[in-house]
C-alpha positions as CSV (number, residue, x, y, z in Angstrom):
1,M,61.6,35.3,0.3
2,Q,57.9,34.4,0.0
3,P,56.9,33.8,-3.6
4,D,54.1,36.4,-3.4
5,L,56.1,39.1,-1.5
6,F,56.4,41.5,-4.5
7,H,52.7,41.0,-5.5
8,N,51.6,41.6,-1.9
9,I,53.6,44.9,-1.9
10,L,52.2,45.9,-5.3
11,R,48.6,45.2,-4.0
12,E,49.1,46.9,-0.6
13,Y,50.7,50.2,-1.8
14,W,49.4,50.6,-5.4
15,G,46.3,48.4,-5.5
16,Y,47.4,46.5,-8.6
17,S,47.2,42.7,-8.8
18,T,49.7,42.1,-11.6
19,F,52.9,43.7,-13.0
20,R,53.4,45.1,-16.4
21,P,55.7,43.3,-18.9
22,L,59.4,43.3,-17.7
23,Q,58.7,44.9,-14.3
24,E,58.9,41.6,-12.3
25,D,62.0,40.4,-14.3
26,I,63.8,43.6,-13.3
27,I,62.6,43.4,-9.7
28,R,63.8,39.8,-9.3
29,S,67.2,40.7,-10.9
30,V,67.7,43.6,-8.4
31,W,66.5,41.4,-5.5
32,D,69.2,38.8,-6.5
33,G,71.8,41.6,-6.0
34,R,72.6,42.0,-9.7
35,D,73.5,45.2,-11.4
36,T,70.7,45.7,-13.9
37,L,69.9,48.0,-16.8
38,G,66.2,48.3,-17.6
39,L,65.1,49.8,-21.0
40,M,61.4,50.6,-20.7
41,P,59.5,52.9,-23.0
42,T,57.6,55.9,-21.6
43,G,54.6,54.6,-19.6
44,G,56.2,51.2,-18.9
45,G,56.1,51.8,-15.1
46,K,59.9,52.3,-14.4
47,S,59.4,53.6,-10.9
48,L,57.8,50.4,-9.6
49,T,60.9,48.4,-10.6
50,F,62.8,50.0,-7.8
51,Q,60.1,51.0,-5.4
52,V,58.7,47.5,-5.0
53,P,62.0,45.7,-4.2
54,A,63.2,48.5,-2.0
55,L,60.1,48.2,0.2
56,A,61.0,44.5,0.5
57,M,64.6,45.2,1.6
58,K,66.1,46.5,4.8
59,G,67.5,50.0,4.5
60,I,67.1,53.0,2.2
61,C,66.9,53.2,-1.6
62,L,69.1,56.0,-3.1
63,V,67.6,57.4,-6.3
64,V,69.7,59.7,-8.6
65,T,67.6,61.7,-11.0
66,P,68.0,65.1,-12.8
67,L,64.3,65.7,-13.0
68,I,63.4,67.8,-9.9
69,A,59.7,68.0,-10.8
70,L,59.5,64.2,-11.1
71,M,61.5,63.8,-7.9
72,K,59.0,65.9,-6.0
73,D,56.0,64.1,-7.5
74,Q,57.4,60.7,-6.6
75,V,58.2,61.8,-3.0
76,D,54.7,63.2,-2.6
77,N,53.1,60.1,-4.1
78,L,55.1,57.8,-1.8
79,R,54.2,59.9,1.3
80,E,50.5,59.7,0.3
81,R,50.9,55.9,0.4
82,G,52.5,56.1,3.9
83,V,56.1,55.6,2.7
84,K,58.7,57.9,4.1
85,A,60.7,59.6,1.3
86,A,62.9,62.6,1.1
87,A,64.6,64.6,-1.7
88,I,67.7,66.8,-2.0
89,Y,68.2,69.1,-4.9
90,S,69.8,72.4,-5.9
91,G,68.3,75.4,-4.1
92,M,67.8,73.8,-0.7
93,S,69.5,75.5,2.2
94,R,72.3,73.8,4.1
95,D,70.1,73.3,7.1
96,E,67.3,71.7,5.0
97,I,69.8,69.4,3.4
98,I,71.3,68.3,6.8
99,T,67.8,67.7,8.2
100,A,66.8,65.6,5.2
101,L,70.0,63.5,5.4
102,E,69.7,62.9,9.1
103,N,66.1,61.9,8.7
104,C,67.4,59.3,6.2
105,I,69.9,58.0,8.7
106,F,67.7,57.9,11.8
107,G,64.1,58.2,10.7
108,D,63.4,54.9,9.0
109,Y,63.1,56.5,5.6
110,K,62.8,54.2,2.6
111,F,63.7,56.5,-0.3
112,L,66.1,59.4,-0.8
113,Y,65.9,61.2,-4.2
114,V,69.0,63.2,-5.0
115,S,70.1,65.3,-8.0
116,P,73.4,64.2,-9.5
117,E,75.0,67.6,-8.7
118,R,74.6,66.9,-5.0
119,L,76.5,63.6,-5.0
120,S,80.0,65.1,-4.6
121,S,79.2,67.6,-1.8
122,E,81.0,67.0,1.5
123,I,77.8,67.0,3.5
124,F,76.3,64.3,1.3
125,I,79.3,62.1,1.3
126,T,79.7,62.3,5.1
127,K,76.0,61.5,5.8
128,L,75.9,58.8,3.1
129,K,78.6,56.8,4.9
130,A,76.2,56.5,7.9
131,M,73.2,55.3,5.8
132,N,72.2,51.7,5.3
133,V,71.7,51.8,1.5
134,C,70.0,48.7,0.1
135,L,69.7,49.8,-3.5
136,L,71.2,52.5,-5.8
137,V,68.9,53.6,-8.7
138,V,70.1,55.8,-11.6
139,D,67.1,57.2,-13.5
140,E,67.5,58.7,-16.9
141,S,70.7,56.7,-17.0
142,H,71.4,57.7,-20.7
143,C,72.7,61.0,-19.2
144,I,75.9,59.3,-18.2
145,S,76.8,58.5,-21.8
146,Q,78.4,61.0,-24.1
147,W,76.5,59.2,-26.8
148,G,73.2,60.0,-25.1
149,Y,71.0,62.8,-26.1
150,D,71.2,64.5,-22.7
151,F,74.8,63.9,-21.5
152,R,75.5,65.4,-18.0
153,P,79.1,65.3,-16.6
154,S,77.6,65.3,-13.1
155,Y,76.4,61.7,-13.7
156,L,80.1,60.6,-13.9
157,K,80.2,61.1,-10.1
158,I,78.0,58.1,-9.6
159,A,80.9,55.8,-10.2
160,E,82.7,57.3,-7.1
161,I,79.5,56.8,-5.0
162,R,79.5,53.2,-6.0
163,K,82.8,52.7,-4.3
164,L,81.3,53.9,-1.0
165,L,78.4,51.4,-1.4
166,E,80.3,48.2,-1.8
167,G,78.0,45.2,-2.4
168,V,74.9,47.4,-3.1
169,P,73.2,46.5,-6.4
170,L,72.6,49.2,-9.0
171,L,69.5,49.6,-11.1
172,A,69.9,51.9,-14.2
173,L,66.7,53.0,-16.0
174,T,66.0,54.8,-19.2
175,A,63.2,55.1,-21.7
176,T,65.3,55.6,-24.8
177,A,68.8,54.3,-25.5
178,T,70.7,53.4,-28.7
179,K,73.1,50.4,-28.9
180,E,76.1,52.7,-28.1
181,V,74.4,54.2,-25.1
182,V,73.4,50.8,-23.6
183,G,77.1,49.7,-23.7
184,D,78.3,53.0,-22.4
185,V,75.9,53.1,-19.4
186,Q,77.0,49.7,-18.1
187,E,80.7,50.6,-18.5
188,K,80.5,54.0,-16.9
189,L,78.3,52.7,-14.0
190,L,80.9,49.9,-13.3
191,F,78.5,47.0,-13.9
192,K,80.0,43.7,-12.5
193,E,78.6,41.9,-15.6
194,K,76.4,43.0,-18.5
195,N,72.7,42.5,-17.6
196,V,70.1,44.3,-19.7
197,F,66.4,43.8,-19.7
198,R,64.6,45.4,-22.6
199,I,61.1,45.4,-23.9
200,S,60.5,45.9,-27.6
201,F,59.8,49.6,-28.4
202,E,57.2,48.4,-30.9
203,R,53.7,49.8,-30.1
204,E,51.2,47.8,-32.1
205,N,48.3,50.0,-31.3
206,L,50.1,53.3,-32.0
207,S,50.0,54.7,-35.6
208,Y,52.8,57.1,-36.4
209,V,51.8,59.8,-38.9
210,V,53.6,62.7,-40.6
211,R,51.2,65.0,-42.3
212,T,52.2,67.9,-44.5
213,A,50.1,70.9,-43.5
214,E,50.5,74.6,-44.3
215,N,47.5,75.5,-42.1
216,K,48.5,73.5,-39.0
217,T,45.8,74.8,-36.7
218,G,43.1,73.8,-39.3
219,E,44.7,70.3,-39.7
220,L,44.9,70.0,-35.9
221,L,41.1,70.7,-35.7
222,H,40.5,68.1,-38.4
223,I,42.5,65.5,-36.4
224,L,40.7,66.2,-33.1
225,Q,37.3,65.9,-34.9
226,S,38.4,62.5,-36.3
227,V,40.1,60.9,-33.3
228,P,38.0,60.6,-30.1
229,G,39.5,60.7,-26.6
230,S,42.0,62.9,-24.8
231,A,44.9,64.5,-26.6
232,I,48.2,66.3,-26.0
233,V,49.4,68.9,-28.5
234,Y,53.1,69.8,-28.2
235,V,54.4,73.2,-29.3
236,R,57.8,74.8,-28.9
237,S,57.0,78.0,-27.0
238,R,55.0,79.1,-24.0
239,Q,53.3,81.8,-26.1
240,Q,52.2,79.2,-28.6
241,T,50.5,77.1,-25.9
242,A,48.0,79.8,-25.1
243,E,47.5,80.8,-28.7
244,V,46.7,77.3,-30.0
245,A,44.5,76.5,-27.0
246,Q,42.5,79.7,-27.6
247,S,42.1,78.8,-31.3
248,L,40.8,75.3,-30.3
249,Q,38.4,76.9,-27.7
250,K,37.0,79.3,-30.4
251,A,36.3,76.2,-32.6
252,G,34.4,74.6,-29.7
253,V,37.1,72.1,-28.5
254,S,37.6,71.8,-24.8
255,A,41.3,72.8,-24.5
256,D,43.7,74.4,-22.0
257,F,47.4,75.2,-22.0
258,F,50.4,74.2,-19.8
259,H,54.0,75.3,-19.5
260,A,56.8,75.5,-16.9
261,G,56.2,79.2,-16.2
262,L,52.8,78.6,-14.5
263,S,52.3,78.6,-10.8
264,Y,52.1,75.3,-8.9
265,E,48.4,75.8,-8.2
266,A,47.6,76.6,-11.9
267,K,49.5,73.5,-13.1
268,A,47.7,71.3,-10.6
269,L,44.3,72.7,-11.5
270,K,44.9,72.3,-15.3
271,Q,46.5,68.9,-15.0
272,N,43.7,67.6,-12.8
273,A,41.0,69.0,-15.1
274,W,42.7,67.2,-18.0
275,K,43.2,63.9,-16.1
276,T,39.5,63.8,-15.0
277,N,38.4,64.6,-18.6
278,K,36.9,68.0,-17.7
279,C,39.3,69.3,-20.3
280,R,39.9,67.2,-23.4
281,V,43.0,68.7,-25.0
282,M,46.2,70.0,-23.3
283,V,48.4,72.2,-25.5
284,A,51.8,72.2,-23.9
285,T,55.5,72.6,-24.1
286,N,57.6,69.5,-23.3
287,A,57.3,70.4,-19.6
288,F,54.0,68.5,-19.6
289,G,53.6,64.8,-19.4
290,M,56.5,63.7,-17.1
291,G,55.2,61.1,-14.7
292,I,51.6,61.3,-16.1
293,D,50.0,57.9,-16.8
294,K,46.7,58.7,-18.4
295,P,45.5,55.7,-20.3
296,D,42.9,57.2,-22.7
297,V,45.2,59.6,-24.6
298,H,44.4,58.7,-28.2
299,A,46.3,61.5,-30.0
300,V,49.7,63.1,-29.4
301,V,50.2,65.9,-32.0
302,H,53.5,67.7,-32.5
303,M,53.0,71.1,-34.2
304,D,56.8,71.5,-34.5
305,L,59.7,69.0,-34.9
306,P,61.3,67.9,-31.6
307,N,65.1,68.0,-31.3
308,S,65.6,64.3,-31.6
309,L,63.9,61.0,-32.2
310,E,64.5,60.1,-28.6
311,E,62.5,63.1,-27.5
312,Y,59.8,62.4,-30.1
313,F,59.5,58.7,-29.1
314,Q,59.2,59.6,-25.4
315,E,56.5,62.2,-26.0
316,A,54.6,60.2,-28.6
317,G,54.6,57.2,-26.2
318,R,52.1,59.0,-24.0
319,A,49.4,58.0,-26.4
320,G,47.6,54.7,-26.4
321,R,48.4,53.3,-23.0
322,D,44.9,51.7,-22.8
323,G,45.7,49.5,-25.8
324,E,43.2,51.2,-28.1
325,R,44.1,52.5,-31.6
326,S,45.9,55.8,-31.1
327,Y,47.9,58.3,-33.2
328,A,51.2,60.1,-32.9
329,I,51.1,62.8,-35.5
330,I,53.7,65.4,-36.7
331,L,52.3,68.4,-38.6
332,Y,55.1,69.2,-41.0
333,T,56.2,71.7,-43.6
334,K,59.6,72.0,-45.3
335,A,60.2,75.2,-43.4
336,D,60.3,73.2,-40.2
337,S,63.5,71.5,-41.3
338,V,65.2,75.0,-41.6
339,K,63.9,76.0,-38.2
340,L,65.2,72.8,-36.7
341,K,68.7,73.3,-38.2
342,K,68.7,76.8,-36.7
343,R,68.5,75.3,-33.3
344,I,72.0,74.0,-33.7
345,A,73.4,77.6,-33.7
346,D,71.1,78.7,-30.9
347,S,72.0,75.7,-28.8
348,F,75.7,76.1,-29.3
349,P,76.6,79.8,-29.3
350,T,80.3,80.6,-30.0
351,R,82.9,80.1,-27.3
352,D,83.5,83.8,-27.1
353,F,79.9,84.4,-26.4
354,I,79.9,81.8,-23.7
355,L,82.9,83.4,-22.0
356,R,81.1,86.8,-22.3
357,V,78.1,85.4,-20.5
358,Y,80.3,83.9,-17.7
359,E,82.0,87.3,-17.2
360,A,78.7,89.1,-17.2
361,L,77.3,86.7,-14.6
362,G,80.1,87.4,-12.2
363,N,79.8,91.1,-12.7
364,Y,76.0,91.0,-12.3
365,Y,76.2,89.4,-8.9
366,Q,79.4,91.3,-8.0
367,V,81.3,88.1,-7.3
368,A,85.1,88.8,-7.2
369,V,87.6,86.5,-8.9
370,G,88.4,83.7,-6.4
371,A,85.1,84.1,-4.6
372,G,81.6,82.8,-4.9
373,Y,82.1,79.0,-4.4
374,N,78.7,77.4,-3.6
375,D,76.9,80.8,-3.5
376,V,73.3,80.6,-4.6
377,Y,71.6,83.5,-6.4
378,D,68.0,84.0,-7.5
379,F,68.1,84.4,-11.3
380,N,65.9,86.1,-13.8
381,L,67.1,85.5,-17.4
382,Q,65.4,88.6,-18.8
383,E,66.6,90.9,-16.1
384,F,70.2,89.5,-16.5
385,C,70.2,89.8,-20.3
386,M,68.9,93.4,-20.6
387,P,71.8,95.4,-19.1
388,Y,74.4,93.4,-21.1
389,K,72.3,93.4,-24.3
390,L,72.5,89.6,-24.5
391,P,70.0,87.6,-26.7
392,F,67.8,85.4,-24.4
393,L,67.9,82.1,-26.2
394,Q,71.7,81.9,-26.8
395,T,72.3,83.1,-23.2
396,H,70.1,80.3,-21.8
397,H,72.1,77.8,-23.8
398,A,75.4,79.4,-22.9
399,L,74.5,79.0,-19.2
400,K,73.7,75.3,-19.8
401,I,77.1,74.8,-21.4
402,L,78.8,76.5,-18.4
403,E,76.8,74.2,-16.2
404,L,78.1,71.1,-18.1
405,A,81.6,72.5,-18.0
406,G,81.3,72.5,-14.2
407,Y,81.4,76.3,-13.5
408,I,77.8,76.9,-12.4
409,E,74.5,75.1,-11.7
410,Y,71.6,76.7,-13.6
411,T,68.1,75.7,-12.6
412,E,65.1,77.0,-14.5
413,E,62.0,78.1,-12.7
414,I,61.8,75.4,-10.0
415,E,58.5,75.5,-8.1
416,M,59.4,75.7,-4.4
417,R,56.0,74.8,-2.8
418,S,55.1,76.1,0.7
419,R,56.5,74.0,3.5
420,I,56.0,73.8,7.2
421,R,57.6,72.0,10.1
422,F,56.8,72.3,13.8
423,L,59.7,73.4,16.0
424,I,57.9,72.5,19.2
425,Y,56.5,69.2,20.6
426,R,52.8,68.4,20.1
427,D,52.1,68.8,23.9
428,E,53.5,72.3,23.9
429,I,50.9,73.6,21.5
430,Y,48.2,73.6,24.2
431,S,50.3,75.9,26.5
432,L,51.0,78.6,23.8
433,H,47.8,80.6,24.6
434,L,47.3,81.5,21.0
435,E,44.5,83.6,19.5
436,K,41.4,81.6,18.5
437,E,42.0,81.9,14.8
438,T,45.7,80.9,15.0
439,D,44.8,78.0,17.2
440,A,42.2,76.8,14.7
441,L,44.8,77.1,11.9
442,L,47.3,75.0,13.7
443,H,44.7,72.3,14.4
444,A,43.7,72.4,10.7
445,V,47.4,71.8,9.8
446,L,47.5,68.8,12.2
447,R,44.3,67.3,10.8
448,N,45.3,67.6,7.2
449,Y,49.0,66.8,7.2
450,T,51.2,64.1,8.8
451,G,54.9,64.2,9.7
452,V,55.0,67.9,10.5
453,F,56.9,67.3,13.7
454,S,59.8,65.4,12.1
455,D,60.0,66.8,8.5
456,D,59.3,69.6,6.2
457,V,55.8,69.0,4.8
458,Y,54.3,70.6,1.7
459,I,51.1,72.5,2.4
460,D,48.5,74.3,0.4
461,E,47.5,77.6,2.0
462,S,44.3,77.7,-0.1
463,L,43.2,74.4,1.4
464,L,43.9,75.7,4.9
465,A,42.0,78.9,4.1
466,A,38.9,76.8,3.1
467,K,39.2,74.7,6.2
468,T,39.4,77.7,8.6
469,G,37.1,80.2,6.8
470,K,39.9,82.7,6.3
471,S,41.5,84.1,3.1
472,R,44.7,82.7,1.8
473,R,46.5,86.0,2.6
474,E,45.3,85.8,6.3
475,V,46.5,82.2,6.5
476,C,50.0,83.2,5.2
477,E,50.2,86.1,7.6
478,M,49.3,83.8,10.6
479,L,51.9,81.2,9.5
480,V,54.6,84.0,9.1
481,A,53.8,85.2,12.7
482,L,54.1,81.6,14.0
483,S,57.4,81.2,12.2
484,R,58.7,84.5,13.7
485,A,57.7,83.2,17.2
486,K,59.8,80.1,16.5
487,H,56.8,77.8,16.9
488,I,57.1,76.5,13.4
489,R,59.4,76.9,10.4
490,Y,57.3,78.2,7.5
491,I,58.8,78.5,4.0
492,P,56.4,80.3,1.7
493,Q,55.9,79.2,-1.9
494,K,58.6,80.6,-4.1
495,K,59.0,80.3,-7.8
496,T,62.3,81.4,-9.3
497,P,65.3,80.1,-11.3
498,F,68.6,80.2,-9.6
499,V,72.3,80.1,-10.3
500,V,74.9,78.4,-8.1
501,F,78.6,79.0,-8.5
502,S,80.0,75.4,-8.5
503,T,83.6,76.8,-8.4
504,S,85.1,80.1,-7.3
505,R,84.9,82.7,-10.0
506,E,87.7,82.3,-12.6
507,E,89.5,84.9,-14.7
508,T,87.7,84.7,-18.0
509,H,90.8,83.6,-19.9
510,F,91.2,80.6,-17.6
511,V,87.7,79.3,-18.3
512,S,87.9,76.1,-20.3
513,I,85.0,74.5,-22.2
514,P,86.0,70.8,-22.8
515,R,85.5,69.2,-26.2
516,A,83.1,66.7,-24.7
517,V,80.9,69.5,-23.6
518,Y,81.0,71.6,-26.8
519,E,82.4,70.1,-30.0
520,E,81.4,66.5,-29.4
521,R,77.9,67.4,-28.1
522,K,77.4,69.7,-31.0
523,K,78.3,67.0,-33.5
524,R,75.9,64.5,-31.9
525,F,73.2,67.1,-31.6
526,E,73.6,67.8,-35.4
527,K,73.3,64.1,-36.1
528,R,70.1,63.8,-34.0
529,I,68.6,66.8,-35.7
530,L,69.3,65.3,-39.2
531,S,67.8,61.9,-38.0
532,M,64.6,63.8,-37.0
533,I,64.5,65.6,-40.3
534,E,65.0,62.4,-42.2
535,Y,62.2,60.7,-40.3
536,A,59.8,63.5,-41.0
537,G,60.7,63.8,-44.7
538,K,61.0,60.2,-45.7
539,T,57.8,58.8,-47.4
540,D,58.9,55.3,-48.5
541,V,59.8,53.5,-45.2
542,C,57.5,52.5,-42.5
543,R,57.6,55.0,-39.6
544,S,57.6,52.3,-36.9
545,R,60.5,50.5,-38.7
546,M,62.5,53.7,-38.8
547,L,62.1,54.3,-35.1
548,L,62.8,50.6,-34.1
549,I,65.9,50.5,-36.3
550,Y,67.1,53.8,-34.7
551,F,66.8,52.2,-31.3
552,G,68.7,49.1,-32.2
553,E,66.1,46.5,-33.1
554,T,67.1,44.4,-36.0
555,D,64.9,43.7,-39.1
556,P,61.5,44.8,-37.6
557,D,58.4,44.3,-39.7
558,D,56.4,47.1,-41.3
559,C,53.6,48.1,-38.9
560,G,50.9,48.2,-41.5
561,H,49.1,51.3,-40.0
562,C,51.4,54.3,-40.3
563,D,50.9,56.9,-43.0
564,V,53.6,55.4,-45.2
565,C,52.3,51.8,-44.9
566,L,48.7,52.9,-45.7
567,K,49.7,55.1,-48.6
568,K,48.9,53.5,-52.0
569,G,51.7,53.1,-54.5
570,T,51.5,52.8,-58.3
571,T,50.1,49.3,-58.0
572,G,47.1,50.6,-56.0
573,L,48.1,48.5,-53.0
574,P,49.0,50.0,-49.6
575,N,52.8,50.1,-49.1
576,W,52.8,47.6,-46.3
577,L,50.9,45.0,-48.4
578,F,53.1,45.7,-51.5
579,R,56.2,45.2,-49.4
580,R,55.0,42.0,-47.8
581,I,54.1,40.4,-51.2
582,G,57.3,41.7,-52.8
583,D,59.5,40.2,-50.0
584,K,57.8,36.8,-50.3
585,L,58.3,36.8,-54.1
586,K,62.0,37.7,-53.9
587,G,62.5,35.4,-51.0
588,L,61.2,32.4,-53.0
589,L,63.3,33.3,-56.0
590,Q,66.5,33.7,-53.9
591,Q,65.7,30.2,-52.4
592,R,64.9,28.4,-55.6
593,G,66.7,30.3,-58.4
594,T,64.0,30.4,-61.1
595,L,60.3,29.6,-61.2
596,R,57.7,29.7,-63.9
597,F,55.5,32.8,-63.7
598,N,52.3,30.9,-62.6
599,E,54.2,28.7,-60.2
600,L,55.6,31.7,-58.4
601,V,52.2,33.4,-58.3
602,D,50.5,30.2,-57.0
603,A,53.2,29.6,-54.3
604,V,52.8,33.1,-52.9
605,S,49.0,33.1,-53.2
606,D,48.6,29.7,-51.5
607,E,50.3,30.8,-48.3
608,N,47.3,32.8,-47.0
609,D,44.7,33.4,-49.7
610,N,44.3,31.8,-53.1
611,S,41.3,33.9,-54.1
612,D,41.3,35.6,-57.5
613,E,41.6,39.0,-55.8
614,N,44.8,37.9,-54.0
615,R,46.3,36.4,-57.1
616,E,45.7,39.7,-58.9
617,R,47.5,41.5,-56.1
618,V,50.5,39.1,-56.4
619,I,50.5,39.5,-60.2
620,S,50.4,43.3,-59.9
621,V,53.4,43.4,-57.5
622,L,55.3,40.9,-59.7
623,R,54.8,43.0,-62.8
624,F,55.9,46.1,-60.9
625,L,59.1,44.3,-59.9
626,I,59.7,43.3,-63.5
627,D,59.2,46.8,-64.8
628,S,61.5,48.3,-62.1
629,G,64.3,45.7,-62.9
630,E,64.3,44.1,-59.5
631,V,63.4,40.8,-61.2
632,A,63.6,39.7,-64.8
633,L,61.2,37.8,-67.0
634,K,62.6,35.6,-69.8
635,D,59.8,35.2,-72.4
636,D,61.2,32.1,-74.0
637,E,61.5,30.2,-70.8
638,V,58.7,31.9,-68.8
639,T,61.0,32.1,-65.8
640,V,61.8,34.8,-63.3
641,T,65.3,35.6,-62.1
642,V,66.4,37.9,-59.2
643,M,68.4,40.8,-60.5
644,K,69.2,42.6,-57.3
645,K,68.2,42.6,-53.6
646,D,65.8,45.0,-52.1
647,E,67.8,47.7,-50.4
648,N,65.2,48.9,-47.9
């Protein structure tokens, strides 16, 4: 291997000259054939850690990820860079899946993205055996751990896939993992040896703030007036995104809203306007931000508490990627804790209710007991719930639990963009004797899109309409006519959730919800909810310290710039400075037993600053420790003795 091979690939395909911290270490570990776990916070550039070495290897890189939107984005981005990539996920037809897999066998493809549910299908296993796989990547690898915040039983199938790929190194990636999850991931993915690369989750330029605010919209306006640069505002519901964005617009702030229910075109327009700073603030559900690397986001504001510190850390981490001072702010009221606890009951409806939903689902689609295996149905949650008088939110979560139990696949509002593929050879186009407008349309397709003769290619009918001077509707009609004539395969844009029966329909009394899917997940969910509430409610421990300790870092320092650190205590000093001086005082006393009052003050003051002002600070902290009983002053000997250790 040439020493600069990886840098050459980085420069050629991405235009960068250097790697981010940890990227090159992970790349070289994978290149050496070692199973590797990479822990990189949001925005750390996880995708390059497998895309770069895979481009240097012979064969195809298999990427397992549950994030269909991210999967599609990465495939599109790779294709734009001239790299052949394909994706297989729930909702594709059998013919589409076979075509994609055969392209990966015979078409010199470099990347195949696949959802974990597809791994055990007979078609996939058969075709995989014929592929030359050079690297197996497991993104969002915390999903394999029952200790993780998003456990998915389908991830357990990856161990079986490993047995078919003997000698192929595995790279597991995640942005958030506790100590238990790190160990579990390596065990469940059959690592040959433990091999973890991690970067500290500390973000020195990011200030974590929790602000109590009854009027959250007013406080949000104040924050946006105080902090320059782009911002993301996270809310819980789609309705809230529009309401908050409208309130900001009325106050003269450039704002828009984003959620999963928007069309592909609307999402692209809004996202592009925000990325190019035509829109300053994006008010969004957590559907926004995945895969976005905008450096000048200087504020991420949560109007509601997230479900876990993992979710919060990932979303907050989208701020400050340019290294400038940035803020991750939670707007909080005591009522938010009550709302968050209510999510436990919503997320884990009773077992009887889950069985009722399963029975209703079979009846709704008229699937007989013993039938339905692998059948795919378009699904509308509202239309399904109404005839059975089922509450929407609990039904949604019941379907998710049935999915984890292995009975169905439930996919929410996946954007199926328009696709086209030519069924004739290029030379045949000229002998078709098409009408002038249709001929012009086909040539517009050929000029604007590559690979249309060998693969399904995403197209934008609006772009083709602009190129040909036709309306979007006219373009769609011409493409449909060409598809009927078997000249092309045209799959129009479709946006719908769907349900797949993963097993034949069971009698309801035989349906089993495992403890790992229900009771154990519920217990861990409750624990994460309580950790989130504790984080928001605690006012005496550095925010950054709380987060770093949660993610397994030992004895981190106070950050000095969160709301807790900057808050002044009874001594009049900021908490971070009070703690730093107090730790030094108690450390010296533990070391030397007793010291005269002035000797102790001099020793601590001399370390950095022996000015009168600093001596006063040290004396102020020392007197507070004496008054609180943490140290004792003996008047007759003028000595100080440690009474108890600081428990923080």
